[in-house]
N, C-alpha and C positions, 0 to 999 in steps of 0.2 A: 385510514391513512390519507394523507394529502395527495392531490394529483401532481403530475410531473412539474407543472409550472410553479406550484407552491413549494415543492421540494427544492427546485432550483433556487427560488428566492431564499429559502431557509439556509441553504448551503452558502449562498452569497453573504448572508448576514453573519454567518459563523466564520467563514474562511476568507471573505473578501473585505467588506466594510468592517467586520469584526476581525479579531486576530486570535484564534484559538491557541496558537503556539505561545502566547503570552501568559497563559494560565499555568500555575504551579504543577498541575497534573502532567503537563508536557514541557517540563523544564528543559531549557537549552535550545528551544526553537524547533526541535523535531516534533512531529505529531504522530507518534506511534506508541503502542503498548509496551514495547521493549522486549528484549530477549535477555533473560536474567541468569542464564547458565554461568556459574562461577562467581556470582554475586551472593554473598551470605545473606540469607533472609531471616536469620535468627538473632540478628543484632540491629544496630542503628542503621537506617537507610538515609543516605545523604543525596543532595542534588547531584553530586558527582556520580553516584551510583546510578541515578535515574538517567543522566545523560549517557553514561557508558552503556546502559541497557538499550537505548535507542540506536546508538552507533553500532552495537553488536547485531541488532536486527538487520541493518544494512549489510554488515559484513557477511552474515549468513547467506543473503541473497547474492552478493557479489562473488562469494566462494562458489555457490552453486552455478553461477554463470561462467566461472573461470575467467573473469575479466583480467586482461593482461595488456602489456604494451601494444599500442597501435590499434586497439579496438575502438570502433565507433559505437558509442553507447547512448541509448535513449532511455530517459525516465518519464513515465506517464503518471501524472499526479505529483509533480516535482515540488509543490509547496514553496517554502522559503529558500530552497536551493541547497540546504545542508547535505542532502543526499549526494548531490553532484560533487560537493567538496570531498565526500567520502570516496566517490568513484575516482577522483583525481589521484588518490594515493596509489592507484593501480597503473598509472601512467598510460591512460588511453590516448588515442589520437584526438578525440574530442568527445564532449558530452553535450547532449541537448536535453532540455527539460520542457515538457508540455504540461500546462495546468489550465483548468477551466476558468480560474479566477484571474482577471487582469491585475488585480491588486497583488496577488501572490507572485505573478510574473515580475511585477515592478519590484517587490521586496527581494526576490531572488536575484534579479539583475543588479540591484544596488549592492547586494552582499557579496557578489562574485566578480572579481576583476581579472580572473585568469582568461586569456584569449581563447583557450580551448573550450570555454563554456558559453552557452547561450540558451535563452529561454524564450518560449513563444506561447501565446494563448491559443488554446484549442481544446476540442473535446476528445475523449478517449475513443469514440466511435467515428471520428472524422479528423484524423491526425493531419496537420498542415505540413506534411513532410514528403519528400520524394520516395518513390518505390525503391526497394532494395538498398536503402541508404545506411543501414545499421547492421552491426554484427551482434549486438546484444540489446535486449530490451528488458527493463525491470519496472516494477510498480510495487511500492511498499505502503501498505495500509491505505489504499485509495479505492480499490475495486469494489468495496462494499457500498460506494456511492455511485458507481457506474450504472446508468439506466439501461444500457444495452451491452451485456457481456458478449453476446454473439458478435455484435458490431466491433467491439474492442478486439476480439480474437481475430476477426478478418483484417482489421486495420493493422494489427500487430504483424500478421503474416505478410501483409503488403509491404510494410516499411523495412522488414528484415531481409537481408540478403540470403541467398541459399546457404544453408548450413548455420544460419543465425540462431542464437539461443534466446530463450524466453523464461522469465521467472517472475512470479507474483507471490507476495505474501500478504495475508490479511485473514480476517475471520469470515468463514463461510458456514452456512447451515448444513445440517445433516438430514433433515426430514422434510416431507412435503408440508407439514403443518407448523413448521418451526416459526414462520413469520408471525402468525397469530399469537403463538405462545410467547415469543420473544417480546412482542409489543406489550404484553401484560407485565413483563419484568423490567424492560429497559426503555427509557424515554427516547433514545435515539431511533429505535425501531418504531415506537408508537408515533413519532413525529414524521417518519419517513426520511430522516437524515441518513440512516443506514437502511439498506435493502437486504432482504433475506435471499441471497443467492445460494442455491443448493450446490454443494461441491460436485456432485455427480453431473449436474447440468453444466457447470463450468468446464469440466473435463470433456464432456460431449461437444460443447461449442468449440473448444480448441481443436479437437479432432476434425470437426466439420469444416474448420477453416484451413485444414491441410497440415496441421502440425503432427509430428511424430514424437515418439518417446514421451508421451504425455503422462506425467505422474503427479500425485499429491501425497505429501508426507505431513502428518500432524507434528507440529512443533509446540503444541500447547503446553506441554509439561514445563517448558522453559519460558513461557509467556505468562500464563494465568496466575500462578502463585505470587510472583514478584509484583505484577501489576496490581493484584488485589491488595497487597500490603501497601503499595504506594497510594492507591485510592483511599485506603483507610487513614493514611497520614495526611493527605492533602485535601480530601473532601470530608464530608461528614462521615464518621466511622460506621454509621448505620444507614447511610444514604443509598440511593438507588444504584450507584456505581458498583456497590458490592454484589449486585445481582449478576454481573458478568460471570463470575465464577460459579454462581448457582445455575446459570443457564448451561454452562459447560457440564456441570455435574449431572444435569438432567438430560444430557445427550442432545441438546438443541443446536449447538454450534461448537466449533473448535477453530483453532488457529492453524493455518496450513501454509506450507511452502509448495507452490505449484510450479513445475518446470516442464518445458517442452522444447522441441527443436524444429526448425524449418528444414525439410529435407534438402540435401544438396542437389542442385540441378533443377529444383522446382521454380516455377515462375511466380512472380509477385501477384 
């Protein structure tokens, strides 16, 4: 696997100077695998289905956070800002997005003209935001890139107000040796674009940062079958992308919704 500086440059080429969201695999500008519940997988899949799956993944997270009127919301790994637009449907007080890539911040800023929304460049383990300034924090399919999950957990606890809610969804690994085995199946793990964060370690880091009610729920049954079908349609039908579902079947990884809460009365 490449070292941290090489991984950073790789991500810059893919998400910054490049634009992964422009690929048919991620139709509509979102960059996530999608949540396909309610979308028929035994017939024709359209671009509209694909976009709906990616919007639905955001809705699962926003429902878990119980986003409502007046909430101050932060998204870490905000990409092109389409997630922020989804949050605005819940009538928050404001939405802030943090992304590591300045190019993504620029794209998101250009695409959003609502005065309640703003985007800044920053790292998940060094958020450029004040203490206790948000009621809810989300991250959708970005944490697999984070170099320091423990740092992200501590920064999330710092910027959330007491009683603040936390929700992350992405793919995490299940076993200690999953990283090596996934690198044999999937180019993104072989290159270091994706990192093998074990779900049990993620939960441990959140508890160490002071979070309570830390839970992880697999939502893979609503992610993998639909994403695999879309991969087969938009990429080579026998290409490496089909190995995602094989990795899941071998028990190496799964897609999780992780939630937590900052205890009321706790300090940043």
